[in-house]
TIKOL-866414 format. One record per residue: x, y, z of N, C-alpha, C in turn; residue in one letter; residue number from 1. Coordinates in steps of 0.1 Angstrom, whole numbers, padded with zeros to 4 digits. Layout:
N
+-------+-------+-------+-------+-------+-------+-------+-------+-------+-------+------+
!   nxx !   nyy !   nzz !  caxx !  cayy !  cazz !   cxx !   cyy !   czz ! titor ! nunu !
+-------+-------+-------+-------+-------+-------+-------+-------+-------+-------+------+
!     X !     Y !     Z !     X !     Y !     Z !     X !     Y !     Z !     a !  NUM !
...
+-------+-------+-------+-------+-------+-------+-------+-------+-------+-------+------+
//
This chain:
143
+-------+-------+-------+-------+-------+-------+-------+-------+-------+-------+------+
!   nxx !   nyy !   nzz !  caxx !  cayy !  cazz !   cxx !   cyy !   czz ! titor ! nunu !
+-------+-------+-------+-------+-------+-------+-------+-------+-------+-------+------+
! -0524 !  0370 !  0520 ! -0534 !  0358 !  0520 ! -0548 !  0361 !  0520 !     m !    1 !
! -0553 !  0370 !  0529 ! -0565 !  0376 !  0530 ! -0570 !  0382 !  0516 !     i !    2 !
! -0560 !  0390 !  0510 ! -0563 !  0396 !  0498 ! -0566 !  0387 !  0487 !     r !    3 !
! -0560 !  0374 !  0487 ! -0560 !  0365 !  0477 ! -0575 !  0358 !  0478 !     d !    4 !
! -0578 !  0355 !  0491 ! -0593 !  0349 !  0493 ! -0603 !  0358 !  0489 !     l !    5 !
! -0600 !  0372 !  0490 ! -0610 !  0382 !  0486 ! -0613 !  0381 !  0470 !     k !    6 !
! -0601 !  0381 !  0464 ! -0601 !  0380 !  0448 ! -0609 !  0368 !  0443 !     l !    7 !
! -0605 !  0356 !  0451 ! -0611 !  0345 !  0446 ! -0625 !  0344 !  0449 !     k !    8 !
! -0629 !  0350 !  0461 ! -0643 !  0350 !  0462 ! -0651 !  0359 !  0452 !     r !    9 !
! -0645 !  0373 !  0447 ! -0653 !  0378 !  0437 ! -0655 !  0370 !  0423 !     e !   10 !
! -0647 !  0359 !  0422 ! -0648 !  0354 !  0409 ! -0657 !  0342 !  0409 !     k !   11 !
! -0663 !  0342 !  0419 ! -0675 !  0330 !  0420 ! -0687 !  0333 !  0409 !     l !   12 !
! -0690 !  0324 !  0402 ! -0702 !  0324 !  0393 ! -0713 !  0315 !  0400 !     f !   13 !
! -0723 !  0319 !  0403 ! -0734 !  0310 !  0408 ! -0746 !  0311 !  0398 !     i !   14 !
! -0749 !  0296 !  0395 ! -0760 !  0296 !  0384 ! -0772 !  0294 !  0388 !     p !   15 !
! -0775 !  0305 !  0398 ! -0792 !  0303 !  0403 ! -0793 !  0319 !  0404 !     i !   16 !
! -0808 !  0320 !  0406 ! -0814 !  0333 !  0406 ! -0808 !  0339 !  0418 !     s !   17 !
! -0811 !  0352 !  0419 ! -0808 !  0362 !  0430 ! -0815 !  0357 !  0444 !     l !   18 !
! -0829 !  0354 !  0441 ! -0836 !  0351 !  0452 ! -0832 !  0337 !  0460 !     s !   19 !
! -0828 !  0329 !  0450 ! -0822 !  0315 !  0457 ! -0809 !  0320 !  0462 !     m !   20 !
! -0800 !  0327 !  0458 ! -0789 !  0330 !  0465 ! -0790 !  0336 !  0478 !     l !   21 !
! -0800 !  0346 !  0478 ! -0803 !  0352 !  0491 ! -0810 !  0343 !  0500 !     l !   22 !
! -0818 !  0331 !  0496 ! -0822 !  0324 !  0507 ! -0812 !  0315 !  0512 !     s !   23 !
! -0800 !  0310 !  0502 ! -0789 !  0302 !  0506 ! -0779 !  0310 !  0516 !     f !   24 !
! -0777 !  0322 !  0512 ! -0767 !  0328 !  0521 ! -0772 !  0333 !  0535 !     s !   25 !
! -0784 !  0337 !  0534 ! -0789 !  0341 !  0548 ! -0792 !  0329 !  0561 !     v !   26 !
! -0792 !  0318 !  0554 ! -0795 !  0306 !  0566 ! -0780 !  0299 !  0568 !     i !   27 !
! -0781 !  0300 !  0584 ! -0769 !  0296 !  0590 ! -0770 !  0281 !  0591 !     n !   28 !
! -0762 !  0271 !  0585 ! -0763 !  0258 !  0584 ! -0753 !  0252 !  0596 !     y !   29 !
! -0756 !  0242 !  0602 ! -0750 !  0234 !  0614 ! -0736 !  0227 !  0607 !     d !   30 !
! -0740 !  0222 !  0596 ! -0729 !  0215 !  0586 ! -0728 !  0220 !  0573 !     f !   31 !
! -0715 !  0223 !  0567 ! -0712 !  0229 !  0553 ! -0700 !  0222 !  0549 !     a !   32 !
! -0701 !  0215 !  0538 ! -0686 !  0209 !  0534 ! -0687 !  0210 !  0517 !     r !   33 !
! -0676 !  0213 !  0514 ! -0674 !  0214 !  0500 ! -0665 !  0205 !  0493 !     g !   34 !
! -0667 !  0199 !  0480 ! -0659 !  0190 !  0473 ! -0661 !  0194 !  0458 !     v !   35 !
! -0652 !  0199 !  0453 ! -0650 !  0203 !  0437 ! -0662 !  0211 !  0434 !     d !   36 !
! -0663 !  0224 !  0441 ! -0674 !  0233 !  0437 ! -0688 !  0230 !  0440 !     g !   37 !
! -0690 !  0217 !  0447 ! -0703 !  0213 !  0452 ! -0703 !  0213 !  0467 !     k !   38 !
! -0714 !  0218 !  0472 ! -0714 !  0221 !  0488 ! -0726 !  0215 !  0492 !     y !   39 !
! -0723 !  0207 !  0503 ! -0735 !  0200 !  0510 ! -0737 !  0208 !  0524 !     f !   40 !
! -0749 !  0211 !  0525 ! -0753 !  0218 !  0535 ! -0765 !  0209 !  0545 !     v !   41 !
! -0765 !  0212 !  0559 ! -0776 !  0204 !  0565 ! -0777 !  0213 !  0579 !     s !   42 !
! -0788 !  0212 !  0585 ! -0791 !  0216 !  0600 ! -0790 !  0205 !  0608 !     n !   43 !
! -0787 !  0195 !  0604 ! -0788 !  0182 !  0612 ! -0801 !  0180 !  0617 !     k !   44 !
! -0810 !  0184 !  0609 ! -0825 !  0178 !  0614 ! -0828 !  0166 !  0605 !     e !   45 !
! -0837 !  0159 !  0612 ! -0843 !  0147 !  0605 ! -0857 !  0150 !  0600 !     r !   46 !
! -0858 !  0143 !  0589 ! -0872 !  0142 !  0582 ! -0875 !  0131 !  0573 !     g !   47 !
! -0887 !  0131 !  0568 ! -0890 !  0119 !  0556 ! -0883 !  0124 !  0546 !     s !   48 !
! -0883 !  0117 !  0535 ! -0879 !  0120 !  0522 ! -0888 !  0132 !  0517 !     f !   49 !
! -0900 !  0130 !  0517 ! -0907 !  0141 !  0511 ! -0906 !  0154 !  0520 !     f !   50 !
! -0903 !  0155 !  0533 ! -0900 !  0168 !  0541 ! -0886 !  0172 !  0534 !     q !   51 !
! -0877 !  0163 !  0533 ! -0863 !  0165 !  0528 ! -0863 !  0173 !  0514 !     a !   52 !
! -0873 !  0168 !  0506 ! -0873 !  0176 !  0493 ! -0879 !  0188 !  0496 !     v !   53 !
! -0889 !  0190 !  0503 ! -0894 !  0202 !  0505 ! -0885 !  0213 !  0512 !     e !   54 !
! -0879 !  0206 !  0523 ! -0868 !  0216 !  0528 ! -0857 !  0221 !  0519 !     f !   55 !
! -0853 !  0213 !  0511 ! -0842 !  0219 !  0502 ! -0847 !  0227 !  0491 !     c !   56 !
! -0861 !  0223 !  0484 ! -0863 !  0231 !  0474 ! -0869 !  0245 !  0480 !     s !   57 !
! -0874 !  0248 !  0491 ! -0878 !  0260 !  0498 ! -0864 !  0269 !  0500 !     q !   58 !
! -0854 !  0264 !  0499 ! -0841 !  0272 !  0501 ! -0835 !  0274 !  0488 !     r !   59 !
! -0841 !  0267 !  0475 ! -0834 !  0269 !  0463 ! -0822 !  0258 !  0460 !     g !   60 !
! -0822 !  0247 !  0468 ! -0811 !  0239 !  0468 ! -0820 !  0223 !  0464 !     l !   61 !
! -0811 !  0213 !  0462 ! -0814 !  0202 !  0457 ! -0811 !  0191 !  0468 !     e !   62 !
! -0820 !  0181 !  0470 ! -0815 !  0172 !  0480 ! -0802 !  0164 !  0476 !     l !   63 !
! -0794 !  0163 !  0486 ! -0779 !  0156 !  0481 ! -0781 !  0146 !  0475 !     a !   64 !
! -0772 !  0143 !  0464 ! -0770 !  0132 !  0456 ! -0756 !  0131 !  0451 !     l !   65 !
! -0749 !  0123 !  0459 ! -0734 !  0120 !  0456 ! -0731 !  0117 !  0441 !     p !   66 !
! -0720 !  0124 !  0435 ! -0719 !  0122 !  0420 ! -0704 !  0115 !  0419 !     q !   67 !
! -0698 !  0111 !  0431 ! -0683 !  0107 !  0430 ! -0680 !  0101 !  0442 !     s !   68 !
! -0672 !  0094 !  0444 ! -0666 !  0087 !  0454 ! -0662 !  0097 !  0464 !     d !   69 !
! -0656 !  0109 !  0460 ! -0652 !  0117 !  0472 ! -0664 !  0124 !  0478 !     k !   70 !
! -0675 !  0127 !  0470 ! -0687 !  0134 !  0475 ! -0694 !  0122 !  0485 !     e !   71 !
! -0695 !  0109 !  0481 ! -0700 !  0098 !  0487 ! -0693 !  0096 !  0502 !     n !   72 !
! -0680 !  0096 !  0501 ! -0670 !  0095 !  0514 ! -0674 !  0107 !  0522 !     s !   73 !
! -0674 !  0121 !  0518 ! -0675 !  0131 !  0525 ! -0688 !  0129 !  0535 !     l !   74 !
! -0699 !  0127 !  0528 ! -0711 !  0124 !  0534 ! -0711 !  0114 !  0544 !     l !   75 !
! -0706 !  0102 !  0542 ! -0707 !  0091 !  0552 ! -0696 !  0094 !  0562 !     t !   76 !
! -0686 !  0101 !  0561 ! -0678 !  0104 !  0573 ! -0685 !  0113 !  0580 !     e !   77 !
! -0690 !  0122 !  0576 ! -0696 !  0135 !  0584 ! -0708 !  0126 !  0593 !     v !   78 !
! -0716 !  0121 !  0586 ! -0728 !  0115 !  0592 ! -0725 !  0100 !  0597 !     f !   79 !
! -0715 !  0096 !  0598 ! -0710 !  0081 !  0604 ! -0716 !  0079 !  0617 !     e !   80 !
! -0726 !  0068 !  0616 ! -0732 !  0066 !  0630 ! -0743 !  0073 !  0635 !     n !   81 !
! -0747 !  0080 !  0626 ! -0757 !  0091 !  0628 ! -0768 !  0091 !  0620 !     k !   82 !
! -0770 !  0081 !  0612 ! -0781 !  0077 !  0605 ! -0780 !  0078 !  0588 !     g !   83 !
! -0791 !  0078 !  0582 ! -0789 !  0078 !  0567 ! -0795 !  0091 !  0562 !     n !   84 !
! -0797 !  0093 !  0550 ! -0804 !  0105 !  0544 ! -0808 !  0098 !  0531 !     f !   85 !
! -0819 !  0104 !  0526 ! -0825 !  0102 !  0513 ! -0818 !  0107 !  0503 !     g !   86 !
! -0818 !  0102 !  0491 ! -0812 !  0107 !  0479 ! -0823 !  0110 !  0470 !     a !   87 !
! -0820 !  0120 !  0459 ! -0828 !  0128 !  0451 ! -0837 !  0117 !  0442 !     d !   88 !
! -0847 !  0120 !  0438 ! -0856 !  0110 !  0428 ! -0857 !  0119 !  0415 !     m !   89 !
! -0846 !  0127 !  0412 ! -0847 !  0132 !  0398 ! -0847 !  0121 !  0387 !     k !   90 !
! -0852 !  0126 !  0373 ! -0851 !  0116 !  0363 ! -0839 !  0117 !  0356 !     n !   91 !
! -0829 !  0121 !  0360 ! -0817 !  0123 !  0353 ! -0809 !  0110 !  0355 !     r !   92 !
! -0801 !  0106 !  0344 ! -0792 !  0093 !  0346 ! -0783 !  0096 !  0356 !     p !   93 !
! -0779 !  0086 !  0364 ! -0768 !  0084 !  0374 ! -0755 !  0086 !  0366 !     l !   94 !
! -0748 !  0093 !  0370 ! -0734 !  0092 !  0365 ! -0724 !  0085 !  0374 !     t !   95 !
! -0729 !  0084 !  0389 ! -0720 !  0076 !  0397 ! -0729 !  0069 !  0406 !     f !   96 !
! -0728 !  0056 !  0409 ! -0736 !  0049 !  0418 ! -0725 !  0042 !  0428 !     t !   97 !
! -0732 !  0038 !  0440 ! -0723 !  0030 !  0450 ! -0733 !  0019 !  0457 !     s !   98 !
! -0739 !  0012 !  0449 ! -0750 !  0005 !  0454 ! -0745 ! -0009 !  0463 !     w !   99 !
! -0752 ! -0012 !  0471 ! -0747 ! -0024 !  0481 ! -0750 ! -0037 !  0474 !     a !  100 !
! -0744 ! -0046 !  0477 ! -0746 ! -0059 !  0471 ! -0763 ! -0063 !  0471 !     e !  101 !
! -0766 ! -0068 !  0458 ! -0781 ! -0069 !  0456 ! -0789 ! -0056 !  0455 !     g !  102 !
! -0782 ! -0046 !  0453 ! -0791 ! -0033 !  0452 ! -0789 ! -0028 !  0437 !     q !  103 !
! -0796 ! -0021 !  0431 ! -0810 ! -0016 !  0436 ! -0820 ! -0028 !  0436 !     p !  104 !
! -0828 ! -0027 !  0447 ! -0839 ! -0038 !  0450 ! -0850 ! -0034 !  0439 !     d !  105 !
! -0851 ! -0042 !  0431 ! -0861 ! -0040 !  0420 ! -0875 ! -0044 !  0425 !     k !  106 !
! -0877 ! -0050 !  0435 ! -0889 ! -0056 !  0440 ! -0896 ! -0045 !  0448 !     s !  107 !
! -0890 ! -0033 !  0451 ! -0894 ! -0021 !  0457 ! -0898 ! -0013 !  0447 !     i !  108 !
! -0912 ! -0009 !  0444 ! -0918 !  0000 !  0435 ! -0920 !  0013 !  0440 !     q !  109 !
! -0926 !  0024 !  0434 ! -0929 !  0036 !  0437 ! -0939 !  0035 !  0448 !     d !  110 !
! -0939 !  0043 !  0459 ! -0926 !  0052 !  0462 ! -0915 !  0043 !  0468 !     p !  111 !
! -0905 !  0047 !  0462 ! -0893 !  0040 !  0468 ! -0882 !  0053 !  0469 !     g !  112 !
! -0872 !  0052 !  0479 ! -0862 !  0062 !  0481 ! -0848 !  0055 !  0483 !     c !  113 !
! -0840 !  0063 !  0478 ! -0825 !  0058 !  0482 ! -0818 !  0062 !  0493 !     t !  114 !
! -0811 !  0056 !  0502 ! -0804 !  0059 !  0514 ! -0791 !  0057 !  0514 !     t !  115 !
! -0783 !  0066 !  0517 ! -0767 !  0063 !  0520 ! -0766 !  0057 !  0534 !     l !  116 !
! -0761 !  0044 !  0535 ! -0760 !  0038 !  0546 ! -0745 !  0042 !  0552 !     s !  117 !
! -0742 !  0038 !  0565 ! -0730 !  0042 !  0572 ! -0719 !  0036 !  0568 !     e !  118 !
! -0722 !  0025 !  0561 ! -0709 !  0017 !  0554 ! -0708 !  0021 !  0539 !     d !  119 !
! -0711 !  0035 !  0536 ! -0708 !  0041 !  0524 ! -0717 !  0036 !  0510 !     c !  120 !
! -0727 !  0028 !  0512 ! -0732 !  0022 !  0500 ! -0746 !  0026 !  0501 !     v !  121 !
! -0753 !  0026 !  0490 ! -0766 !  0031 !  0485 ! -0776 !  0018 !  0489 !     w !  122 !
! -0789 !  0020 !  0493 ! -0798 !  0009 !  0493 ! -0811 !  0018 !  0489 !     r !  123 !
! -0820 !  0007 !  0484 ! -0833 !  0012 !  0482 ! -0843 !  0008 !  0491 !     v !  124 !
! -0851 !  0017 !  0497 ! -0861 !  0012 !  0508 ! -0874 !  0019 !  0503 !     t !  125 !
! -0884 !  0011 !  0508 ! -0898 !  0019 !  0509 ! -0901 !  0026 !  0519 !     s !  126 !
! -0891 !  0026 !  0529 ! -0897 !  0035 !  0541 ! -0891 !  0049 !  0538 !     e !  127 !
! -0897 !  0057 !  0530 ! -0896 !  0071 !  0527 ! -0901 !  0080 !  0538 !     c !  128 !
! -0909 !  0074 !  0547 ! -0911 !  0082 !  0558 ! -0904 !  0082 !  0570 !     s !  129 !
! -0891 !  0074 !  0569 ! -0883 !  0072 !  0580 ! -0876 !  0085 !  0583 !     m !  130 !
! -0874 !  0088 !  0596 ! -0866 !  0101 !  0596 ! -0851 !  0100 !  0596 !     n !  131 !
! -0846 !  0106 !  0586 ! -0832 !  0106 !  0586 ! -0827 !  0119 !  0584 !     a !  132 !
! -0812 !  0122 !  0586 ! -0808 !  0134 !  0582 ! -0811 !  0139 !  0567 !     y !  133 !
! -0815 !  0154 !  0571 ! -0816 !  0161 !  0555 ! -0804 !  0169 !  0551 !     i !  134 !
! -0799 !  0165 !  0539 ! -0787 !  0170 !  0535 ! -0791 !  0177 !  0520 !     v !  135 !
! -0788 !  0188 !  0519 ! -0789 !  0194 !  0505 ! -0777 !  0198 !  0499 !     c !  136 !
! -0777 !  0202 !  0486 ! -0766 !  0207 !  0478 ! -0767 !  0217 !  0470 !     h !  137 !
! -0755 !  0224 !  0467 ! -0757 !  0237 !  0459 ! -0743 !  0234 !  0450 !     i !  138 !
! -0744 !  0238 !  0440 ! -0729 !  0238 !  0430 ! -0724 !  0252 !  0428 !     t !  139 !
! -0714 !  0254 !  0430 ! -0708 !  0269 !  0426 ! -0697 !  0265 !  0415 !     l !  140 !
! -0694 !  0275 !  0408 ! -0684 !  0272 !  0398 ! -0673 !  0285 !  0399 !     w !  141 !
! -0661 !  0282 !  0399 ! -0651 !  0293 !  0400 ! -0648 !  0296 !  0385 !     i !  142 !
! -0649 !  0309 !  0382 ! -0645 !  0312 !  0367 ! -0629 !  0313 !  0365 !     l !  143 !
+-------+-------+-------+-------+-------+-------+-------+-------+-------+-------+------+
//
């Protein structure tokens, strides 16, 4: 079994630069969970949306943005009753959404942030400075 794990580990392809990989690998995270090749990591530190973006980008990671029900559930299970976290504000179209009823709230203009609530739904807020758990992600592909 250990031999099989070693073989699988050697076949990982990581689409990031060496410096990003080194940044990721030398940091110990309090929380790390994977789903379908995407890994979510956190030190369970709280910060504003802007601090979260900076925290993740300094480590060569991206701010967590769930792309499926599986990922959404994983994050809400782990952080249940512990707060919300901000989602990414990239300009890429979303392929997955889990909006709460009446969301996204179009009355909230820039800057606006998206949070994942304890009840597994997304909400738009203007409270980008609220302290919420910072969760980043990295995607690893197995060849």
